[in-house]
C-alpha positions in Angstrom: -9.7 7.3 5.7 -8.6 9.7 3.1 -9.7 10.5 -0.6 -6.8 10.2 -3.0 -6.5 11.4 -6.5 -8.4 8.9 -8.5 -5.6 8.9 -11.3 -2.5 9.1 -8.9 0.7 7.6 -9.5 0.2 4.5 -7.3 -3.2 3.7 -8.8 -1.8 4.0 -12.2 -0.8 0.2 -12.9 -4.2 -0.7 -11.9 -6.0 1.5 -14.5 -3.7 0.9 -17.0 -4.8 -2.9 -16.7 -8.5 -2.1 -16.3 -9.2 1.2 -17.3 -13.1 1.2 -15.9 -11.4 0.9 -12.1 -11.3 4.9 -12.3 -14.9 5.0 -12.4 -15.4 2.1 -10.0 -13.3 3.9 -7.7 -14.4 7.3 -7.8 -15.1 8.7 -4.4 -14.6 5.6 -2.5 -12.6 5.7 0.7 -8.9 4.5 0.4 -8.6 2.6 4.0 -5.0 2.4 5.5 -3.4 -0.5 6.8 -0.5 -1.4 9.3 2.0 -1.6 6.5 1.0 1.8 5.1 1.2 3.4 8.3 4.9 1.8 8.6 5.8 2.9 5.3 4.5 6.5 6.2 6.3 6.3 9.5 9.3 5.5 7.9 8.9 8.2 5.1 8.7 10.9 8.0 11.9 9.5 9.7 13.8 9.8 6.8 12.4 13.3 6.1 13.8 14.4 9.7 17.3 12.8 9.0 17.9 14.4 6.0 16.9 18.0 7.3 18.7 17.4 10.8 15.4 17.5 12.6 15.1 15.3 15.9 13.3 12.1 15.0 9.5 12.8 16.6 7.8 10.2 16.5 10.3 7.5 16.6 10.9 5.1 13.7 8.3 2.0 13.9 11.4 -0.3 14.5 14.9 -0.9 13.9 14.7 -2.0 10.5 12.6 0.9 9.3 15.0 2.9 10.9 17.8 1.5 9.1 16.0 1.8 5.9 15.6 5.9 6.7 19.3 6.1 7.2 19.9 4.0 3.9 17.8 6.2 1.8 19.1 9.4 3.1 22.9 8.4 2.5 21.4 7.3 -1.3 19.8 10.7 -2.2 23.0 12.4 -0.2 25.0 10.8 -3.0 23.4 12.4 -5.8 24.9 15.5 -7.2 22.6 18.3 -7.2 19.6 20.6 -5.3 17.6 18.3 -3.2 13.8 18.7 -3.2 12.2 16.4 -0.8 8.4 15.6 -0.3 7.1 17.4 -3.3 3.3 17.3 -4.0 3.3 16.8 -7.9 -0.6 17.1 -8.1 -0.5 21.0 -9.5 2.1 19.5 -12.0 0.1 16.4 -12.9 -3.0 18.3 -12.9 -2.0 20.0 -16.1 -2.2 16.4 -17.8 -5.6 15.9 -16.3 -7.6 17.6 -13.3 -7.8 13.9 -11.7 -4.1 13.1 -11.8 -1.9 13.4 -8.7 1.0 12.1 -7.2 3.8 12.5 -4.7 7.6 12.6 -5.2 9.8 11.5 -2.2 13.0 13.2 -3.6 13.9 14.9 -6.7 17.3 16.0 -7.5 17.9 18.5 -10.1 21.3 20.3 -11.5 22.7 21.8 -14.7 22.3 18.3 -17.0 20.2 16.1 -14.6 16.8 15.4 -13.3 16.6 12.4 -10.5 13.2 11.2 -9.4 13.6 9.1 -6.3 10.8 7.0 -4.8 11.4 5.3 -1.3 9.6 1.9 -1.0 9.5 0.3 2.5 7.7 -2.9 1.8 9.0 -6.5 0.6 7.3 -6.8 -2.8 10.2 -5.6 -5.3 9.3 -2.6 -7.5 11.4 -2.1 -10.6 12.4 1.8 -11.5 11.0 1.3 -14.8 7.5 0.8 -13.5 4.5 2.8 -14.8 4.5 4.3 -11.4 7.4 6.0 -11.4 7.2 7.1 -15.0 4.3 9.3 -13.5 6.5 10.3 -10.8 9.3 11.4 -13.2 6.7 12.8 -15.7 5.3 15.1 -12.5 8.8 16.3 -11.4 9.9 17.2 -14.9 6.3 19.6 -15.3 7.1 20.7 -11.7 10.3 22.1 -13.0 9.3 23.6 -16.3 9.9 20.4 -18.8 13.7 21.2 -18.8 15.7 19.6 -21.7 18.0 17.3 -19.1 18.8 13.6 -18.8 15.9 12.0 -16.8 16.5 9.4 -14.2 13.9 7.2 -12.2 15.3 5.7 -9.0 14.0 3.2 -6.4 15.4 3.0 -3.1 14.1 -0.4 -1.4 15.4 -2.9 1.2 17.0 -6.0 -0.3 16.2 -4.1 -3.9 19.7 -3.0 -5.4 18.0 -1.8 -8.9 20.1 0.6 -11.2 18.3 3.7 -12.1 16.6 4.0 -15.3 17.2 6.8 -17.8 14.9 8.4 -20.0 14.7 11.1 -22.6 12.4 14.1 -22.8 11.2 12.5 -25.8 10.2 8.9 -23.9 8.5 11.1 -21.1 6.6 13.4 -23.8 5.3 9.8 -25.7 4.6 8.8 -22.0 2.5 11.8 -21.2 0.2 10.9 -24.7 0.2 7.1 -23.6 -1.5 8.3 -20.1 -3.6 11.0 -21.7 -5.3 7.6 -24.0 -5.7 5.7 -20.8 -7.6 8.3 -19.1 -9.8 8.8 -22.3 -10.8 5.1 -21.7 -10.8 5.4 -18.0 -13.3 8.3 -18.5 -15.4 6.6 -20.9 -18.7 5.3 -19.2 -19.2 2.8 -21.8 -15.9 0.7 -21.1 -16.5 -2.4 -19.3 -14.3 -3.5 -16.1 -12.0 -6.2 -16.9 -11.2 -8.2 -13.3 -8.0 -9.6 -12.9 -6.1 -10.7 -9.9 -3.5 -7.7 -10.2 -5.8 -5.0 -11.2 -8.5 -5.8 -8.5 -6.3 -6.5 -5.5 -5.9 -2.9 -4.4 -9.2 -1.5 -6.3 -11.0 0.3 -3.9 -14.1 0.1 -6.0 -14.2 -4.0 -6.2 -17.3 -4.1 -3.8 -19.5 -2.0 -6.7 -17.9 -3.5 -9.7 -20.5 -5.5 -11.7 -17.8 -7.6 -13.6 -16.3 -9.1 -10.5 -19.9 -10.0 -9.1 -20.7 -11.6 -12.4 -17.6 -13.5 -12.3 -18.3 -14.6 -8.6 -21.2 -16.1 -9.8 -20.2 -17.6 -13.1 -17.0 -18.9 -11.0 -19.4 -20.4 -8.1 -22.0 -22.3 -10.9 -18.8 -23.9 -12.7 -18.3 -27.5 -12.1 -14.6 -28.0 -10.7 -12.7 -31.4 -11.4 -9.1 -31.4 -10.4 -7.7 -33.8 -13.2 -9.9 -31.9 -16.2 -9.2 -28.6 -14.9 -5.5 -29.3 -13.9 -4.0 -27.0 -17.0 -6.1 -24.1 -15.9 -5.4 -24.3 -12.1 -3.0 -21.2 -12.1 -5.7 -19.2 -13.6 -8.3 -20.5 -11.3 -6.0 -19.8 -8.1 -5.8 -16.3 -9.4 -9.7 -16.0 -10.0 -10.1 -17.6 -6.5 -7.8 -15.1 -4.5 -9.2 -12.3 -6.6 -12.7 -13.4 -5.3 -11.5 -13.8 -1.8 -10.1 -10.1 -1.9 -13.9 -8.9 -3.4 -15.6 -11.2 -0.3 -13.2 -9.6 2.2 -13.9 -6.2 0.6 -17.9 -6.5 1.0 -17.4 -8.1 4.6 -15.3 -4.8 5.5 -17.8 -2.7 4.1 -20.6 -4.2 5.9 -18.7 -3.8 9.2 -18.2 0.0 8.3 -21.9 0.4 8.0 -22.8 -1.4 10.8 -20.1 0.5 12.9 -21.8 3.7 11.7 -25.1 2.6 13.2 -26.7 1.1 9.9 -29.1 -1.8 9.8 -28.0 -4.8 7.7 -31.1 -7.3 7.9 -29.5 -10.8 9.2 -26.5 -9.3 10.6 -24.8 -7.7 13.6 -21.3 -6.9 14.8 -19.3 -8.9 17.5 -17.6 -6.9 20.0 -13.9 -7.8 19.6 -12.5 -10.1 22.5 -10.1 -8.9 25.3 -6.6 -9.9 24.7 -3.5 -9.4 27.3 0.1 -10.4 26.5 3.5 -9.8 28.1 4.6 -6.4 27.0 8.2 -6.9 27.3 9.6 -10.5 27.7 13.0 -9.5 28.8 11.8 -7.9 31.5 9.4 -10.7 32.5 12.5 -12.8 32.7 14.7 -10.6 34.6 12.0 -10.1 37.1 11.5 -14.0 37.8 15.5 -13.8 37.9 16.0 -15.7 34.7 14.2 -19.0 35.5 14.8 -21.2 32.7 11.0 -22.6 32.5 10.1 -19.1 31.2 12.0 -19.5 28.0 9.5 -22.1 26.9 6.3 -20.4 27.9 4.0 -18.9 25.1 1.1 -17.1 27.0 0.3 -15.2 30.0 -2.1 -18.4 30.7 0.7 -20.7 30.3 2.9 -18.3 32.8 0.1 -18.3 35.7 -0.4 -22.3 35.1 3.0 -22.7 35.6 3.1 -20.6 38.9 4.5 -17.1 37.4 2.0 -14.4 38.6 3.1 -11.5 36.1 2.5 -8.0 37.5 0.0 -5.9 35.5 2.9 -3.6 34.9 4.3 -6.1 32.3 0.9 -6.8 30.5 -0.5 -5.2 27.8 -4.2 -5.1 27.2 -5.7 -5.0 23.8 -9.2 -5.2 22.1 -9.5 -7.5 19.1 -11.3 -6.0 15.9 -14.9 -6.5 15.9 -16.3 -9.2 13.5 -19.4 -10.0 11.6 -21.9 -12.5 13.0 -25.4 -13.6 12.0 -28.1 -11.8 14.3 -30.3 -14.2 16.1 
């Protein structure tokens, strides 16, 4: 669990929507997840491909390798000096000490500066997003605030977005806007404004008083499907936001119990052992392509049908621990 800059480029959309989330998230651990780990691995592969190094470790999957290759082709097509994986924190900290960010690629020539961000997820991202503007601001400061044409790019599977051009004055105005939001974010009297989009990735939601109050208020309200139909989209957003808060509370409790803490009435249930076929093709080949295998879904089914799969073909794992009430 790594600690990131509280006002990072990736956190900026949330802070713009709920400035108080800056305070709520201060010092809170930033947990990784499988999608983030996959994205990090693809970025590493892309960097190795660009500089010509051997790919190690290998790409997480074939699609990930193709994403990295497409990204390298894209940045190679832009004329200018390429700078890969640049830490923008020193540049952005001249705006505010808690600012930070990381540029996947910056390309600069005599007339233009390009900031390119690689996205590996399926959620569509626009190159004119606040996050990209902060990356571009940091890139511009990194190179001494040059008087050049400025471009923000997104490279993403299934997203053929066109780069967005900004003038130097545009970025200067954005810097002022950023400072105004930071002033709100650091004001101890600014109250949180929970919304689905602001709370979804906020690490401070477990300690946020506003979302807790909203949970109590929502639970106390009567729900009538016919009468509340016009408000149903908003109610569903609220429900999903509160589900995220509930899950975050549970995960925090699991972390505490896992570290040896005591929570009255609760304990961790150990994960159960799981077994699955490591490589379906190898198993089919081992049993000489028996057609009955194609319809089977689990090791238990294989065994019931008379197929004793050797241990070399089996992958064992343990599921995550879960919360349970103590007796």
